[in-house]
N, C-alpha and C positions, 0 to 999 in steps of 0.2 A: 576319373576318380583319383583322389590323392592317396599317396602311400601311407599305410597305417603303421605306426610305430609298433614294434613287436611287444611292447609292454603296455600298450594303450588299453587292452581289455583288462589287464591286471589293475591298472589305475582306476578304471571305471567301476570295478566291483569292490565296494567297501561297505563296511557297516560301522557307522559312527556311534559310539556308545556314550558320548558326552550327554549328560543330563539324565541318564538312565540310572535308577537306583540299583544297588548291588543285588537286592533280592529278586529283581526282574531279569537280570542279565542271563542266568543260565537258560531259561526258556527261549529268550530272544536269540541268543547266540547259537544254541543247539539247532533251532529251526533254520537259522541262516546257513550254518555250515553244512547242514545236510541237504539243502536244496540249491546251494550256489556252487556252480562249477569253479574249480580252482584254476588259476591262482586268484586270490582275493586278499584284502587287508581288513583287519579288525582295528579300529581306532579306539584305543582304550584311554588315552590321555596318560597322565603320569601316576595314576592310581595303581599301587602295587597289588591291592586286593582284586581290582578289576582284571589285571593281567593274570593273576593266579586262577581266577574263575575261568577265564577264557582258555588258558593253557591246559587246565585240567580236562575241560571238554574236548579240546583238540587231541589230547593224549588218549582219552577214552575212545575216541573214534579213529585213532591211529593216523592222524594227519601229520605231515611234516611241516615245520614252521620255523620262523626266526622271530623270537620274542624280544630281541634286542632293539628292534626298530632301526632307525637310521641316525646318522650323526645330527642331522637337522630336525628329525622328528622321532625321538625315542619312545613316544607314546603310541606305537603301532606294533601290530603282530602281522608279519607277512606269512600267508599260508600258501603252500605250494601244492600239496597233494595229500 
């Protein structure tokens, strides 16, 4: 069996919100964050409103996260715990 990258499970668990309308996001994201083990990534794209909706839910449920994304992909929120 090959060696597993320590971040592989992190990269495998993600929710891509591209194409989801803002009014549907709270229910979808809340369900996802409550049933998915951390760490995981929320892919928001560059929508400021989408990031606000997601971070508000993460704050409500007391998750730790990085909403700045990465240099190459700023449209993500990394959720740790």
